[in-house]
VOPAGU-2260 file (C-alpha; in pm, 1 decimal, decimal comma):
REM VOPAGU-2260
SITE   aa  ch    i         X         Y         Z
SITE  UNK   A    0     777,4    2518,1    -812,4
SITE  UNK   A    1    1012,3    2822,5    -821,1
SITE  UNK   A    2    1080,3    2978,6    -482,4
SITE  UNK   A    3    1218,5    3316,4    -380,0
SITE  UNK   A    4    1371,1    3296,0     -36,4
SITE  UNK   A    5    1691,1    3298,6     159,1
SITE  UNK   A    6    1802,8    2966,8     301,4
SITE  UNK   A    7    1491,9    2772,2     398,1
SITE  UNK   A    8    1537,2    2444,8     583,7
SITE  UNK   A    9    1301,3    2172,3     690,1
SITE  UNK   A   10    1283,9    2133,5    1067,7
SITE  UNK   A   11    1551,7    1903,3    1202,5
SITE  UNK   A   12    1752,9    1896,5     878,7
SITE  UNK   A   13    2104,8    2030,4     858,5
SITE  UNK   A   14    2218,8    2110,0     505,9
SITE  UNK   A   15    2589,5    2115,5     439,6
SITE  UNK   A   16    2725,4    2423,9     267,1
SITE  UNK   A   17    3052,0    2426,0      73,9
SITE  UNK   A   18    3233,2    2673,4    -146,2
SITE  UNK   A   19    3108,7    2476,1    -448,4
SITE  UNK   A   20    2747,4    2497,2    -329,4
SITE  UNK   A   21    2791,6    2868,3    -272,9
SITE  UNK   A   22    2931,0    2908,4    -623,8
SITE  UNK   A   23    2637,2    2713,6    -767,0
SITE  UNK   A   24    2401,4    2944,9    -579,1
SITE  UNK   A   25    2583,4    3255,2    -702,4
SITE  UNK   A   26    2654,1    3160,1   -1061,6
SITE  UNK   A   27    2419,3    2882,4   -1174,0
SITE  UNK   A   28    2070,3    2854,9   -1019,2
SITE  UNK   A   29    1995,8    2993,6    -671,7
SITE  UNK   A   30    1628,1    2898,6    -703,2
SITE  UNK   A   31    1724,0    2531,7    -732,8
SITE  UNK   A   32    1944,7    2555,4    -424,5
SITE  UNK   A   33    1660,0    2711,6    -228,1
SITE  UNK   A   34    1406,6    2453,1    -339,8
SITE  UNK   A   35    1628,0    2160,9    -241,0
SITE  UNK   A   36    1702,7    2328,9      90,5
SITE  UNK   A   37    1331,4    2382,0     153,0
SITE  UNK   A   38    1267,8    2011,8     100,2
SITE  UNK   A   39    1567,1    1905,4     308,9
SITE  UNK   A   40    1723,7    1747,2       0,0
SITE  UNK   A   41    2026,7    1974,1     -42,4
SITE  UNK   A   42    2286,9    1718,8      61,7
SITE  UNK   A   43    2635,6    1658,1     -73,9
SITE  UNK   A   44    2684,9    1316,6    -230,7
SITE  UNK   A   45    3028,9    1161,6    -213,1
SITE  UNK   A   46    2980,4     821,0    -378,5
SITE  UNK   A   47    2705,1     670,7    -590,9
SITE  UNK   A   48    2715,9     294,8    -647,6
SITE  UNK   A   49    2446,4      74,4    -796,6
SITE  UNK   A   50    2119,0     182,1    -635,3
SITE  UNK   A   51    2277,0     353,6    -336,3
SITE  UNK   A   52    2387,1     714,2    -288,9
SITE  UNK   A   53    2623,9     802,8      -4,2
SITE  UNK   A   54    2652,6    1153,3     140,7
SITE  UNK   A   55    2964,8    1311,5     285,6
SITE  UNK   A   56    2834,5    1259,5     637,5
SITE  UNK   A   57    2791,8     885,5     577,0
SITE  UNK   A   58    2419,2     872,6     510,1
SITE  UNK   A   59    2297,2     610,2     263,6
SITE  UNK   A   60    2011,8     704,0      27,7
SITE  UNK   A   61    1826,6     453,2    -189,7
SITE  UNK   A   62    1768,8     582,6    -543,0
SITE  UNK   A   63    1416,1     531,4    -679,7
SITE  UNK   A   64    1443,9     805,2    -942,5
SITE  UNK   A   65    1745,5     691,6   -1148,4
SITE  UNK   A   66    1803,2    1043,3   -1277,8
SITE  UNK   A   67    1462,9    1014,6   -1450,4
SITE  UNK   A   68    1549,6     673,2   -1597,4
SITE  UNK   A   69    1912,7     746,1   -1681,9
SITE  UNK   A   70    2068,8     489,4   -1449,0
SITE  UNK   A   71    1915,4     166,5   -1579,1
SITE  UNK   A   72    2255,1      -0,5   -1527,4
SITE  UNK   A   73    2293,6     150,8   -1181,4
SITE  UNK   A   74    2528,2     428,4   -1076,7
SITE  UNK   A   75    2891,4     404,8   -1188,4
SITE  UNK   A   76    2879,3      49,2   -1316,0
SITE  UNK   A   77    3241,5     -76,9   -1309,8
SITE  UNK   A   78    3218,6    -235,2   -1655,8
SITE  UNK   A   79    3108,7      94,3   -1815,6
SITE  UNK   A   80    3370,5     291,6   -1624,8
SITE  UNK   A   81    3642,8      52,6   -1742,2
SITE  UNK   A   82    3521,6      72,5   -2101,6
SITE  UNK   A   83    3547,7     452,2   -2090,3
SITE  UNK   A   84    3892,6     438,0   -1930,1
SITE  UNK   A   85    4010,5     201,0   -2202,0
SITE  UNK   A   86    3872,4     429,7   -2472,2
SITE  UNK   A   87    4052,8     729,6   -2324,1
SITE  UNK   A   88    4377,6     536,0   -2286,8
SITE  UNK   A   89    4355,1     440,8   -2655,0
SITE  UNK   A   90    4399,7     810,0   -2748,1
SITE  UNK   A   91    4198,5     752,5   -3063,4
SITE  UNK   A   92    3995,1     999,2   -3273,9
SITE  UNK   A   93    3753,2    1133,0   -3012,6
SITE  UNK   A   94    3624,8    1451,1   -3179,4
SITE  UNK   A   95    3791,7    1447,1   -3519,5
SITE  UNK   A   96    3468,7    1514,6   -3712,9
SITE  UNK   A   97    3619,1    1448,9   -4057,5
SITE  UNK   A   98    3641,6    1071,3   -4038,9
SITE  UNK   A   99    3417,8     763,8   -4042,6
SITE  UNK   A  100    3354,3     668,7   -3681,4
SITE  UNK   A  101    3375,1     290,3   -3669,3
SITE  UNK   A  102    3252,0     278,9   -3311,6
SITE  UNK   A  103    2940,5     479,3   -3409,9
SITE  UNK   A  104    2876,1     219,3   -3677,9
SITE  UNK   A  105    2905,7     -58,8   -3420,0
SITE  UNK   A  106    2658,5     110,3   -3185,7
SITE  UNK   A  107    2421,5     189,2   -3472,1
SITE  UNK   A  108    2418,6    -173,9   -3584,1
SITE  UNK   A  109    2344,4    -304,3   -3236,5
SITE  UNK   A  110    2064,4     -55,2   -3178,8
SITE  UNK   A  111    1895,2    -137,9   -3509,2
SITE  UNK   A  112    1926,1    -511,2   -3449,5
SITE  UNK   A  113    1773,3    -479,2   -3103,5
SITE  UNK   A  114    1493,7    -250,4   -3226,8
SITE  UNK   A  115    1403,0    -472,4   -3521,2
SITE  UNK   A  116    1126,3    -402,8   -3769,2
SITE  UNK   A  117    1226,6    -161,8   -4044,8
SITE  UNK   A  118    1441,1      58,7   -3818,1
SITE  UNK   A  119    1766,2      35,0   -4012,6
SITE  UNK   A  120    1939,2     370,5   -3973,9
SITE  UNK   A  121    2051,1     581,2   -3676,0
SITE  UNK   A  122    2133,6     947,0   -3618,4
SITE  UNK   A  123    2311,1    1023,3   -3290,5
SITE  UNK   A  124    2281,3    1326,3   -3062,8
SITE  UNK   A  125    2352,4    1425,6   -2705,5
SITE  UNK   A  126    2006,5    1445,7   -2547,1
SITE  UNK   A  127    1648,9    1330,7   -2584,3
SITE  UNK   A  128    1537,1    1682,3   -2666,9
SITE  UNK   A  129    1793,2    1705,3   -2945,6
SITE  UNK   A  130    1673,4    1380,7   -3100,4
SITE  UNK   A  131    1308,5    1490,6   -3074,3
SITE  UNK   A  132    1411,0    1800,9   -3269,6
SITE  UNK   A  133    1565,1    1570,4   -3529,2
SITE  UNK   A  134    1244,7    1367,2   -3546,1
SITE  UNK   A  135    1047,8    1683,1   -3625,0
SITE  UNK   A  136    1290,9    1776,8   -3902,6
SITE  UNK   A  137    1305,1    1427,3   -4050,1
SITE  UNK   A  138     926,4    1388,1   -4045,6
SITE  UNK   A  139     883,2    1713,9   -4234,4
SITE  UNK   A  140    1152,7    1624,9   -4487,3
SITE  UNK   A  141     996,6    1284,5   -4551,9
SITE  UNK   A  142     633,2    1388,2   -4586,6
SITE  UNK   A  143     652,2    1747,1   -4708,4
SITE  UNK   A  144     403,4    1834,8   -4434,7
SITE  UNK   A  145     453,3    2078,7   -4148,3
SITE  UNK   A  146     210,0    1969,9   -3877,3
SITE  UNK   A  147     290,1    1745,3   -3581,3
SITE  UNK   A  148      32,1    1571,8   -3361,0
SITE  UNK   A  149     126,1    1487,0   -3002,1
SITE  UNK   A  150     -43,0    1340,4   -2695,3
SITE  UNK   A  151    -140,3    1584,9   -2423,2
SITE  UNK   A  152      37,5    1565,3   -2085,8
SITE  UNK   A  153     343,8    1426,1   -2260,1
SITE  UNK   A  154     703,4    1526,3   -2192,4
SITE  UNK   A  155     936,4    1541,9   -2492,3
SITE  UNK   A  156    1200,1    1793,0   -2380,1
SITE  UNK   A  157    1254,9    2160,9   -2317,5
SITE  UNK   A  158    1411,5    2283,8   -2641,3
SITE  UNK   A  159    1179,5    2497,3   -2853,5
SITE  UNK   A  160    1062,8    2227,9   -3094,7
SITE  UNK   A  161    1018,9    1959,7   -2830,1
SITE  UNK   A  162     841,5    2208,7   -2605,1
SITE  UNK   A  163     597,5    2275,7   -2889,5
SITE  UNK   A  164     482,2    1913,6   -2848,2
SITE  UNK   A  165     378,2    1964,9   -2486,5
SITE  UNK   A  166      59,6    2138,3   -2377,3
SITE  UNK   A  167     137,0    2205,8   -2009,0
SITE  UNK   A  168     145,2    2582,3   -1951,3
SITE  UNK   A  169     403,7    2543,9   -1673,2
SITE  UNK   A  170     673,8    2439,7   -1919,3
SITE  UNK   A  171     568,6    2672,8   -2201,8
SITE  UNK   A  172     503,1    3000,0   -2019,4
SITE  UNK   A  173     730,5    3282,1   -2130,8
SITE  UNK   A  174     895,6    3090,5   -2415,2
SITE  UNK   A  175     654,9    3154,4   -2703,0
SITE  UNK   A  176     580,4    3175,5   -2979,7
SITE  UNK   A  177     667,2    2811,8   -3035,0
SITE  UNK   A  178     633,4    2597,8   -3347,9
SITE  UNK   A  179     304,7    2648,2   -3533,8
SITE  UNK   A  180     102,2    2358,0   -3669,0
SITE  UNK   A  181     126,1    2137,5   -3362,3
SITE  UNK   A  182    -189,0    1973,2   -3234,6
SITE  UNK   A  183    -242,4    1796,9   -2901,6
SITE  UNK   A  184    -488,9    1510,7   -2855,9
SITE  UNK   A  185    -578,8    1325,9   -2534,2
SITE  UNK   A  186    -353,3    1028,2   -2464,7
SITE  UNK   A  187    -536,3     704,0   -2533,6
SITE  UNK   A  188    -818,3     870,6   -2733,2
SITE  UNK   A  189    -810,8     707,3   -3073,6
SITE  UNK   A  190   -1114,6     902,5   -3199,4
SITE  UNK   A  191    -940,9    1233,6   -3127,5
SITE  UNK   A  192    -628,8    1113,8   -3308,2
SITE  UNK   A  193    -835,8    1001,5   -3606,6
SITE  UNK   A  194    -997,0    1343,8   -3627,1
SITE  UNK   A  195    -658,7    1518,3   -3605,8
SITE  UNK   A  196    -484,7    1322,5   -3881,9
SITE  UNK   A  197    -785,8    1292,3   -4115,3
SITE  UNK   A  198    -690,3    1603,7   -4313,9
SITE  UNK   A  199    -349,5    1451,4   -4399,1
SITE  UNK   A  200    -169,8    1774,7   -4308,9
SITE  UNK   A  201      48,3    1631,4   -4033,2
SITE  UNK   A  202     395,7    1492,1   -4079,9
SITE  UNK   A  203     396,9    1276,6   -3768,3
SITE  UNK   A  204     223,8    1161,9   -3454,0
SITE  UNK   A  205     478,9    1150,0   -3171,4
SITE  UNK   A  206     382,5     964,8   -2856,1
SITE  UNK   A  207     534,1     792,9   -2553,9
SITE  UNK   A  208     429,9     426,1   -2559,2
SITE  UNK   A  209     392,1     452,9   -2181,7
SITE  UNK   A  210     331,0     809,8   -2070,3
SITE  UNK   A  211     584,7     875,6   -1793,8
SITE  UNK   A  212     562,8    1236,7   -1669,8
SITE  UNK   A  213     191,6    1237,4   -1747,5
SITE  UNK   A  214     139,0     994,4   -1459,3
SITE  UNK   A  215     279,9     651,5   -1557,8
SITE  UNK   A  216     -13,8     577,1   -1787,5
SITE  UNK   A  217      -3,5     238,0   -1958,9
SITE  UNK   A  218    -216,7     225,4   -2275,0
SITE  UNK   A  219    -395,2     -73,2   -2417,2
SITE  UNK   A  220    -230,1    -264,6   -2699,0
SITE  UNK   A  221    -528,2    -171,5   -2913,3
SITE  UNK   A  222    -464,7     202,4   -2873,6
SITE  UNK   A  223    -109,2     197,3   -3003,4
SITE  UNK   A  224    -190,1     -53,2   -3276,0
SITE  UNK   A  225    -484,1     154,9   -3397,3
SITE  UNK   A  226    -270,5     470,0   -3377,0
SITE  UNK   A  227     -12,6     302,1   -3598,6
SITE  UNK   A  228    -281,1     196,5   -3846,0
SITE  UNK   A  229    -424,2     550,5   -3860,5
SITE  UNK   A  230     -77,7     686,1   -3930,8
SITE  UNK   A  231     -19,6     434,6   -4208,3
SITE  UNK   A  232    -354,8     511,8   -4364,9
SITE  UNK   A  233    -303,0     890,0   -4365,1
SITE  UNK   A  234      66,8     900,7   -4452,3
SITE  UNK   A  235     150,4    1031,0   -4104,3
SITE  UNK   A  236     474,0     899,5   -3956,0
SITE  UNK   A  237     436,7     702,4   -3633,0
SITE  UNK   A  238     708,7     819,5   -3391,7
SITE  UNK   A  239     770,2     675,1   -3045,2
SITE  UNK   A  240     953,6     871,7   -2777,9
SITE  UNK   A  241    1120,7     593,7   -2577,4
SITE  UNK   A  242    1360,7     818,4   -2386,0
SITE  UNK   A  243    1226,1     694,1   -2051,7
SITE  UNK   A  244    1061,4     367,4   -2155,4
SITE  UNK   A  245    1336,3     215,3   -2370,6
SITE  UNK   A  246    1658,9      30,8   -2286,4
SITE  UNK   A  247    1476,0    -249,1   -2100,0
SITE  UNK   A  248    1311,6     -14,7   -1845,9
SITE  UNK   A  249     975,7    -165,7   -1942,5
SITE  UNK   A  250    1115,6    -520,9   -1978,4
SITE  UNK   A  251    1183,1    -541,4   -2355,3
SITE  UNK   A  252    1446,4    -331,8   -2533,3
SITE  UNK   A  253    1168,4    -103,2   -2655,9
SITE  UNK   A  254     828,4     -67,1   -2497,8
SITE  UNK   A  255     703,7     -89,1   -2856,5
SITE  UNK   A  256     782,0    -459,7   -2844,6
SITE  UNK   A  257     529,4    -502,6   -2562,7
SITE  UNK   A  258     254,7    -361,9   -2784,4
SITE  UNK   A  259     355,9    -530,8   -3110,7
SITE  UNK   A  260     392,2    -206,4   -3306,6
SITE  UNK   A  261     657,5    -104,2   -3559,3
SITE  UNK   A  262     721,1     270,7   -3550,0
SITE  UNK   A  263     875,8     471,9   -3831,3
SITE  UNK   A  264    1109,2     644,4   -3583,8
SITE  UNK   A  265    1212,7     582,7   -3223,0
SITE  UNK   A  266    1389,5     830,3   -2994,5
SITE  UNK   A  267    1632,2     691,9   -2736,0
SITE  UNK   A  268    1848,5     871,6   -2478,7
SITE  UNK   A  269    1898,1     872,0   -2098,5
SITE  UNK   A  270    1992,7     509,8   -2017,5
SITE  UNK   A  271    2186,0     477,8   -2344,4
SITE  UNK   A  272    2450,6     692,6   -2173,7
SITE  UNK   A  273    2524,7     428,9   -1911,4
SITE  UNK   A  274    2465,8     714,3   -1669,4
SITE  UNK   A  275    2802,4     869,2   -1754,5
SITE  UNK   A  276    2836,6    1027,5   -2101,4
SITE  UNK   A  277    2541,3    1204,9   -2268,8
SITE  UNK   A  278    2418,8    1030,2   -2582,0
SITE  UNK   A  279    2091,7     998,8   -2770,2
SITE  UNK   A  280    1978,6     831,9   -3088,3
SITE  UNK   A  281    1694,9     848,3   -3333,2
SITE  UNK   A  282    1626,9     520,2   -3512,0
SITE  UNK   A  283    1448,6     541,4   -3845,7
SITE  UNK   A  284    1350,3     352,7   -4159,4
SITE  UNK   A  285    1555,7     367,9   -4478,5
SITE  UNK   A  286    1275,4     568,4   -4639,4
SITE  UNK   A  287    1310,1     847,0   -4383,3
SITE  UNK   A  288    1689,1     841,4   -4397,6
SITE  UNK   A  289    1689,7     865,8   -4775,8
SITE  UNK   A  290    1445,8    1157,0   -4768,0
SITE  UNK   A  291    1683,1    1354,4   -4544,2
SITE  UNK   A  292    2022,3    1249,4   -4679,9
SITE  UNK   A  293    1899,2    1238,8   -5038,0
SITE  UNK   A  294    2218,2    1333,7   -5221,3
SITE  UNK   A  295    2594,7    1369,1   -5172,6
SITE  UNK   A  296    2568,5    1739,5   -5101,8
SITE  UNK   A  297    2315,6    1666,7   -4825,4
SITE  UNK   A  298    2543,9    1416,5   -4648,1
SITE  UNK   A  299    2588,0    1663,2   -4360,9
SITE  UNK   A  300    2247,7    1833,1   -4375,1
SITE  UNK   A  301    2175,2    1717,8   -4019,5
SITE  UNK   A  302    2454,6    1658,0   -3770,5
SITE  UNK   A  303    2568,7    1758,8   -3423,6
SITE  UNK   A  304    2914,3    1842,9   -3288,9
SITE  UNK   A  305    2926,9    1583,1   -3012,3
SITE  UNK   A  306    2696,6    1328,2   -3172,8
SITE  UNK   A  307    2948,7    1054,3   -3259,6
SITE  UNK   A  308    3229,0    1124,2   -3013,9
SITE  UNK   A  309    3411,1     808,1   -2912,8
SITE  UNK   A  310    3332,2     829,9   -2541,6
SITE  UNK   A  311    2954,5     854,4   -2587,2
SITE  UNK   A  312    2957,1     573,5   -2844,1
SITE  UNK   A  313    3167,1     355,4   -2611,1
SITE  UNK   A  314    2932,2     432,6   -2322,4
SITE  UNK   A  315    2635,9     326,0   -2535,6
SITE  UNK   A  316    2799,6      -2,9   -2632,8
SITE  UNK   A  317    2903,6     -75,0   -2273,8
SITE  UNK   A  318    2554,7       4,6   -2143,7
SITE  UNK   A  319    2403,7    -241,0   -2393,3
SITE  UNK   A  320    2654,3    -505,4   -2279,4
SITE  UNK   A  321    2552,2    -462,4   -1915,7
SITE  UNK   A  322    2179,4    -456,2   -1986,9
SITE  UNK   A  323    2198,0    -774,3   -2193,0
SITE  UNK   A  324    2465,7    -969,9   -2004,3
SITE  UNK   A  325    2300,4    -909,8   -1666,3
SITE  UNK   A  326    1954,2    -986,7   -1806,3
SITE  UNK   A  327    1815,4    -662,9   -1663,7
SITE  UNK   A  328    1505,2    -674,0   -1884,5
SITE  UNK   A  329    1380,7   -1008,6   -1749,8
SITE  UNK   A  330    1467,8    -889,2   -1398,3
SITE  UNK   A  331    1253,8    -579,6   -1455,8
SITE  UNK   A  332     959,5    -801,6   -1549,6
SITE  UNK   A  333     974,5   -1022,5   -1241,0
SITE  UNK   A  334    1071,0    -755,1    -989,0
SITE  UNK   A  335     832,8    -492,7   -1128,6
SITE  UNK   A  336     525,1    -712,9   -1113,5
SITE  UNK   A  337     608,7    -830,6    -760,7
SITE  UNK   A  338     680,9    -472,5    -649,6
SITE  UNK   A  339     346,4    -336,1    -770,0
SITE  UNK   A  340     159,9    -631,3    -617,9
SITE  UNK   A  341     317,8    -557,8    -279,6
SITE  UNK   A  342     240,3    -186,6    -310,9
SITE  UNK   A  343    -124,6    -258,5    -392,0
SITE  UNK   A  344    -152,7    -493,6     -96,8
SITE  UNK   A  345      12,5    -259,3     155,9
SITE  UNK   A  346    -165,8      56,5      35,7
SITE  UNK   A  347    -509,4     -98,1     -18,5
SITE  UNK   A  348    -652,5      36,1     305,8
SITE  UNK   A  349    -571,2     402,5     241,4
SITE  UNK   A  350    -835,9     612,8      69,8
SITE  UNK   A  351    -573,9     861,1     -52,3
SITE  UNK   A  352    -421,5     596,2    -280,0
SITE  UNK   A  353    -624,7     563,7    -597,3
SITE  UNK   A  354    -405,0     338,1    -810,8
SITE  UNK   A  355     -70,1     166,4    -847,8
SITE  UNK   A  356      32,7     111,1   -1209,0
SITE  UNK   A  357     329,0      68,1   -1435,5
SITE  UNK   A  358     531,9    -164,7   -1650,9
SITE  UNK   A  359     865,3    -324,2   -1573,7
SITE  UNK   A  360    1049,3    -104,0   -1325,1
SITE  UNK   A  361     861,8     214,7   -1411,9
SITE  UNK   A  362     580,0     247,5   -1159,3
SITE  UNK   A  363     350,7     518,3   -1027,5
SITE  UNK   A  364     139,6     560,9    -714,8
SITE  UNK   A  365    -158,5     786,6    -780,1
SITE  UNK   A  366    -294,9     986,7    -487,0
SITE  UNK   A  367    -631,0    1157,7    -443,2
SITE  UNK   A  368    -743,7    1415,5    -183,8
SITE  UNK   A  369    -816,2    1274,7     165,8
SITE  UNK   A  370   -1177,1    1202,9     257,0
SITE  UNK   A  371   -1145,5    1303,9     622,2
SITE  UNK   A  372   -1269,1    1662,7     648,4
SITE  UNK   A  373    -989,7    1796,2     872,8
SITE  UNK   A  374    -721,8    1666,6     637,7
SITE  UNK   A  375    -920,4    1762,5     328,0
SITE  UNK   A  376    -919,6    2126,9     438,2
SITE  UNK   A  377    -542,3    2117,5     483,9
SITE  UNK   A  378    -498,6    1945,1     149,6
SITE  UNK   A  379    -700,2    2218,5     -21,7
SITE  UNK   A  380    -476,4    2477,4     145,2
SITE  UNK   A  381    -176,1    2295,3      -1,2
SITE  UNK   A  382    -333,4    2284,7    -344,0
SITE  UNK   A  383    -404,3    2658,1    -342,0
SITE  UNK   A  384     -42,4    2731,8    -256,9
SITE  UNK   A  385      78,4    2513,4    -543,7
SITE  UNK   A  386     -70,8    2201,6    -709,8
SITE  UNK   A  387     258,2    2015,4    -654,6
SITE  UNK   A  388     275,8    2092,6    -282,8
SITE  UNK   A  389     127,3    1768,1    -151,9
SITE  UNK   A  390     341,7    1550,9    -376,8
SITE  UNK   A  391     657,5    1737,0    -282,7
SITE  UNK   A  392     586,4    1688,5      86,6
SITE  UNK   A  393     558,7    1313,2      23,3
SITE  UNK   A  394     891,4    1331,0    -162,5
SITE  UNK   A  395    1042,8    1526,2     128,1
SITE  UNK   A  396     920,9    1274,6     386,7
SITE  UNK   A  397    1049,6     981,5     184,3
SITE  UNK   A  398    1390,1    1145,4     156,3
SITE  UNK   A  399    1424,4    1299,3     500,2
SITE  UNK   A  400    1285,6    1019,7     713,5
SITE  UNK   A  401    1324,7     710,1     495,3
SITE  UNK   A  402    1639,1     802,1     299,5
SITE  UNK   A  403    1472,6     721,0     -30,8
SITE  UNK   A  404    1503,3     950,5    -332,2
SITE  UNK   A  405    1199,7     969,5    -557,3
SITE  UNK   A  406     990,8    1239,5    -725,8
SITE  UNK   A  407     642,0    1320,6    -847,5
SITE  UNK   A  408     561,9    1315,0   -1219,4
SITE  UNK   A  409     634,8    1639,5   -1400,4
SITE  UNK   A  410     290,1    1670,1   -1559,5
SITE  UNK   A  411      83,5    1495,3   -1293,1
SITE  UNK   A  412     165,2    1614,6    -943,1
SITE  UNK   A  413     -55,7    1351,6    -778,8
SITE  UNK   A  414     150,0    1057,0    -902,5
SITE  UNK   A  415     466,3     951,3    -720,5
SITE  UNK   A  416     719,2     789,2    -952,0
SITE  UNK   A  417     915,6     479,3    -850,8
SITE  UNK   A  418    1185,6     413,1   -1110,4
SITE  UNK   A  419    1490,3     253,5    -948,5
SITE  UNK   A  420    1793,7     126,9   -1141,5
SITE  UNK   A  421    1725,5    -208,6   -1303,5
SITE  UNK   A  422    1992,9    -355,3   -1075,9
SITE  UNK   A  423    1765,7    -305,0    -772,9
SITE  UNK   A  424    1720,7    -600,6    -538,3
SITE  UNK   A  425    1395,6    -740,9    -405,1
SITE  UNK   A  426    1505,7    -639,7     -53,6
SITE  UNK   A  427    1554,2    -279,6    -163,8
SITE  UNK   A  428    1212,4    -280,8    -330,5
SITE  UNK   A  429    1063,1    -407,6      -4,8
SITE  UNK   A  430    1234,0    -119,9     175,2
SITE  UNK   A  431    1048,2     124,3     -48,9
SITE  UNK   A  432     714,9     -50,7      12,2
SITE  UNK   A  433     753,2     -23,8     390,4
SITE  UNK   A  434     864,4     338,0     365,4
SITE  UNK   A  435     580,8     462,8     144,7
SITE  UNK   A  436     326,0     279,5     358,4
SITE  UNK   A  437     454,6     462,3     666,8
SITE  UNK   A  438     443,8     801,0     491,3
SITE  UNK   A  439      91,2     746,0     354,9
SITE  UNK   A  440     -29,0     629,1     695,3
SITE  UNK   A  441     110,5     948,1     848,8
SITE  UNK   A  442     -64,5    1159,7     583,2
SITE  UNK   A  443    -397,9     997,6     669,0
SITE  UNK   A  444    -368,8     987,0    1047,5
SITE  UNK   A  445    -141,0    1266,4    1169,9
SITE  UNK   A  446    -198,7    1640,7    1164,9
SITE  UNK   A  447     174,9    1682,1    1201,1
SITE  UNK   A  448     223,5    1574,3     838,1
SITE  UNK   A  449      15,5    1871,4     726,3
SITE  UNK   A  450      88,6    2138,4     986,1
SITE  UNK   A  451     465,6    2101,6     966,2
SITE  UNK   A  452     452,3    2130,7     589,1
SITE  UNK   A  453     238,2    2443,8     609,4
SITE  UNK   A  454     486,7    2590,5     855,1
SITE  UNK   A  455     763,5    2536,2     601,0
SITE  UNK   A  456     559,2    2701,7     329,8
SITE  UNK   A  457     491,9    3009,2     541,6
SITE  UNK   A  458     864,9    3076,2     543,7
SITE  UNK   A  459     867,6    3102,2     166,7
SITE  UNK   A  460     826,0    3447,2      15,6
SITE  UNK   A  461     698,6    3346,0    -327,3
SITE  UNK   A  462     603,2    3014,0    -487,3
């Protein structure tokens, strides 16, 4: 929701300004500064620990976004910090490039063992987008085909290849032409997928096992199993993007394990970093690896400058230690199911809440337009201004009045995401439930919720 405006503040919110903020505005992204200021979310954080964020003025904010599922281990976990300090103190080969990285081998082994199936090789990168790009390349090299099938409303990243696997015009506008031979099918529609891969022209079908930015959609086991079977039958590689769903976010190490499928490739990132050092990985079968690195001269045919640096590899190993030692997957199962049950119970009486869904500690609350005519008219006014307007006002209220950080889904503006660190407590989950109930009740009973938001919007020059 790009905005052109000078400083725009929500009523009653003071936003601290520093030289660093001014520099960010001048030299990095002034539109981002203005948007956060508009929503009353432009605050300066001083410390971030576990699930709690502390501002310079002493305010405590509860994190239910986790940097879009980066902070599975919580913010600044002391074990991961110490592991990185120890690695730096070792003064070992951090970015040597011309050596065998033993620590990368250790991380690769652990990832493959946890993933299971026939995933026996790893290629490291620095971001989810980068590893999606690798998946495209590796699929083409393995099959000799160019086409890629993807699920509509997905989010795979914002580099050119990854962006080619997303159909939302908002992300694509102005960046074309993108990769040819990509074909989107509705998520969960096995007949559409069958039609797309029938001609055997596609190298891969890439899909999120649980569609996150599309609205926290959980498929049936049958869908993913049939998708895998279609891929096997047509020689199409079955690729899972587990950037948001992996690393125990959805209870098991991979969401794939919940659906009893064995992909040909899996993309991991975000939480693998421990929240501190960027790292991603693409796990693949030996067949795919051998098709890419098929001879001695092709030993470096795909690589990346920062892909096996010692700090990112150490962060990955430390993150796995924390996730396993603290049993954060089983915690996500118990806490997630209880959390959604409480949300359903507390929100059951509100006609604007259509559904509460999710898996593990990745949950979504789906809203629909209000039935009451007076509020429906105001909602329609919001929607005409921008489809994300209503959701962003909910986000603003949760942050400003309840001190809870969350966000709407990037490809479904009517779904509020709740994705706290896996270290969240039941008391903190209850705090969210009470807060969102209060905000939804205000949306359905108070004109102030709508009129104040419209007043804010009127101060914006261009959305």
